[in-house]
N, C-alpha and C positions, 0 to 999 in steps of 0.2 A: 592240107592246114599248112602246111610248109610256105606255101605261096600267099595265101593270107596272112601270114606272121610277117612275109617278106613287105606286102605291101603293106600291114600296117605300121610297119617301123619307116618305110617311106615317106607316108603322109605323117609320122609324126616329124620327122625331120623336116618335112614341108613346112610344118605350123610353128614349132619349136626352133629350131636350129639344128645343128649338126648335132648327132650325138658318138658319132665316133669319127678320131681324127684323121682317119683315111682318106675322108670324103670332105671337101670343102668349097664353097660357093666358087672360090678367087678358080679353083682347074675343072680340065676338063672333063673331071670322071663324075662330074654333078648329071644326074639326067637331066634331057630336056624336059620343062616345064608340061608343054602339052602333052608328048609321048606320056608321062606321067600320070595326067590325070585323064589320059583315056583309057588307059590300061586299070585302074581304079574303078573308073565307072563302069567298068565292063566285068569286073571280074569280084571285084569286093561286096561282098553280102549284107543287106540290110544296111547298105548307106546310101542315100540318094544322091544325086548329082545337086541340089542344094544344101546338104549338109558336106559335100567335098569343097563348093565354092565356097562357103564361109571361112570352114578350114584354110582354105588356100588365102582367103582377103586375110584374117585373122596372121595367119603366116610370114605375108608379107609384109603386114603393117609391124608385127611384132618384130621383125628382122631388120627394118628399116627404123624404126621411132627412133629420136623423134624427128629426122627428116624427112619423114612421111605422116601425117596426120589426118586422120577422116574426121571432120566436121559433126556437127547436126545438120540437122534437117533444115535450118534458117542460114542464110548468109551469114560469117561470121563476122562480127564487128568487136571493137574493142569492150571490155566489159564498163559498162557504167560509160558510156562514150556521152552521155548527154552531162553527167556530173562533173565536177572539180575534179581536176587530178589529185588536189590536195584536197585530202578529208579530214585531216585534225591538225592543229597545231596546239602545243600545250610548253610547261614549265613545271621541269621535276627538281624537288631540292632547292628550287627558288636560284639555281645558277645555270641549270642545263635543259636545253631548250629540245624538244621533240615537234616532229612534222612527219604526218604519215601519210604517203604517195598511195590515192589510189589507182592510178594507172602512168603510164607516162605517154603523154601526151603535148601537142599546143599549147604552148600556156605553162609549164608546170615550172619551168625557169622565172619566171617573172613572178610568179605564186610562194615558190618557195623564199627566194628573196623576199616579198611583201611580207610573210610569214615571218623569218627570220627579222626582219625590222619590228617588226610589230613587238617580238618577243623581245628586243633587246632595249625597246624604247621604255619598259615597267621592270627588266629586270637587266643585271648586268654579267650577259650570260659568259659562262666557264669554256662553254663546249657545246655540242647540237647531235644529236642523234637524227638520222634520217631512217625511217623505217620503209622498206621497200618488200616486206614480206606481205605474198600472194596480191603483187602487184603488175601487172601484165603493159603489153604494150607493142604496138610495133612500129611506132616512129624513133627510127636511130637519130634525127635531127633532133627531133626534143631532148633526148638523152643526151647528145654533146652539146647542147644550150646549157642544160641544166650542172652537167659538170664542170661548163667554162664558169657558171658562177664561184665556184668553189678552188678556180686556177688564175694565179697572176701572173705568170708567165706564156706567151706565145710560142705553141708548141701544137702539135697533132695529135688528134682526140679520138676520132672514129673513122674507117674508112668503111663502106658498104659498096653494094651494087650500083644504086642509083648517087650515090654521090661519097661525100667526106666531109670535115667538118675539122677544125681548129679552134683553138685558145686564142682569144686575144690578149694583149700586155693589159694588166689594168691592177690598179692601186686598191680599189674597191671590191676586188674578191672576199669574199666569207673566208674567214684567216683563221674562225675556235677550231679546235681539235674537232673532228668529225669523225663519229660510229655510223657506221652503215648497217643495219640487220636485213639479215637476207635469209628464205629458206627454199623448200623445195618448190613453191609455190611462184617464185619469183621469177617471173617467165620472159623471154624478149627482150625488148628496149631496156627494162629493167636492171636483168641479168647485164646487157652492153654499158649501162651507166652503173653500176658497182663495178663492174671491170675496170671501168676508165679512171673511178673514184681512186680503186688502191693503186692502178699504175703510176700514177701520176702524185703521189704520195698525199694524197689530199686525206684520205682514210681508212679506217682500221674495219673489216669486213667482222663482224658475228653471225652466227646461226648454223644453218646448215647448209649444204650444197643446191645451186639453184636448178631448175628445168631441164636446162641445158637446150633451150629454144631459139637462144638470139642468132639467128639465122635470118638470110631473108627469102620470105615464101610466095606462090603463087597459088594463087587457088581456081581449080576448074571444079565445075558443075560436074555432077555426077547421075547417071540417068533416072536414080530413085528418090534424086530430090536432096541427097546427102551431096558434101562438098569436100573435095578430096586436097587438101595443103601439102604441097612438096618444096623443101627447100633448093630452091634453085641457085642462091648466092651465101657467102661467108660474111659475117663481121669483125674485122678485126682492130685490133686496138690502135693508137697512134704508132706506136712500138711495131707495130705489122706485127703482133701476136692475134692470135684466132679467139677469138669468145670460146672456149672449149664446147663442142656439142656434150660433152658428159656434164656441164654445168659448171660455175664458176664455185670451186671450194673458199669456203672461209677462213680468215685468219684465227679466230678464235671459234671452235665448234662448240654447238650446245646439242646433246641431245635430247630428246623430249619426242615423245608420242603424238602425233599429229592431233588427236581429239584435244591432248591436253592445250598443244601449243594454239590451238583455233580458240579453247574457251579463257587462257591468257591475253588472247590478243583481242579478246573483247573486253575483259577486263586485269588489267594488269597487276589488281591488287586482290583477286579474288585466293579462295585459300581451298585449295584441292586437299583431298583425302591424303592423298601421297605424293608430293613434289617428287618425279623421277626423273629430273634435269641433270644432266652430268657434263663437264666442261671437259676440252680438250684442245690443247696446242696444237695447230699442225705444223707442218714444217715450214708455210709461209712467216712465220716468227719468230724472233728469238727465241729461246727456252732457257729457264734461269734453272740450276742444278742437273741434276740428271734424273728427275723423275717428273711426272705431269700432274703428279697429285698437289691437292690445293693446300694449303698451309692451314690449319687446326685454328683456330680461335679459342680463348676461352666463353663457356658460358655463364651468365650468371644466373642469380636463382631467378629473378622475373621471367630470362627467358625459357628457362627449362619449366614454369611454370604455362608460359604460354604456349610452346611447343607440346607438352602433356595435354592442352586443352587443344590444339588446333589435330591433333593426334598423329603428329611426324616424333622424328627421334632426332637424337645430337647427331647421327651418321649423314642424315639428310641436310642438316644444317646451311652445307655449303651453297644448295639453292634457294635457301631465302636470305636475301639481300634486301638493305632501304634503298632508297631512292639516292640518297646524300650517301652514302657507305649505312653502317650497321647504325643503329638506331637504338639506345640501351631503352628507350620511351615504347613497351609494347601499344601504346594508346596512340601511338602516331602512324597513320597508314602505312605498309611495308609493302615495296613494289616484289611481286611474287612470278612476274613473266621472268623467266630465266633470262633469257636473251637481251631484254632492256634492262633487267638488273646490274648485266654483266657489262653492258657498255655505259651506264650510270657511274658502275664502279670504277671503269679504262679512264672514264673524263674523269671524276674527281680523281683517282690518281694522279694524271699528268697534267692537272690544276695544281696540287700539292707540290708537285714536282717544279713546275715551272716558278710557285711562289720561294720556293726552297732556293732557286739559283738566284731569284733577284735582290734577295737579302745581303 
């Protein structure tokens, strides 16, 4: 029984990582994989070789994720490869543009410029929201070209295995305040784009930590028809910083469940039974005061009635914000997507400050 228990422990180490500080993969104390596998196959009862193989594969994938990713049975391509890189563009509160990116690919920079110009033609924009949630892609040149649209000075932007890119000096760069929305499904080139926009001081990032897959991958065909993606190179921003494998951390974090975030992404005005998002400023931005709590505002009678009708409470009111700030008229649609609402409030705050300074 002691021998079986020891083998089970070793298998657990293989599948889920070290469980004791005395043994780690970086030292010579770890047993050789083939020796371990042979012993388990010979002595561990009621466990087939297929079971051992599955555990070993899963252990390797877990240990090296996201640098090693097992793909589906079909060759991987960027999602929606036949669709437009920009899926949606609109205006909130008459002054704040919104552009949703489906994927970072060739043509994205031109489409964002075109979308911005169309919105600007009918509305004097005071800010822009670039939504990179659920956006992917592996085209780092497209990411750099897109960032270049928001940078007026000549400077390095991105460096990756296959090349590098710099911003060009220009007078026609998009110069309105920019808020970029990210989440755990912001992947690859979209992560690099977000990182560069922040590094160049072109944008504030709002949402949740990105996927951590902004790397150069090679794909290998496996005998069972699947494909293995292995990160063979790193992606660096213009200042030489690696886009972190742990993901890009936003300046303003919005905590929300994956299910709720999907619902709000589909309909930013959707009323959910219990809005549960919470806002937290990270160390990437300056904090005011000694607390991260959001200042409370007074609720009038009409708002209290609205909250009661929606099944919310005053304690949750910090998650319900209108597109142009808090609107006292409950008949006007209110943006309830927490990340988007934060972005719109941020842009409105910047516009108010700029207006005050020009007086």
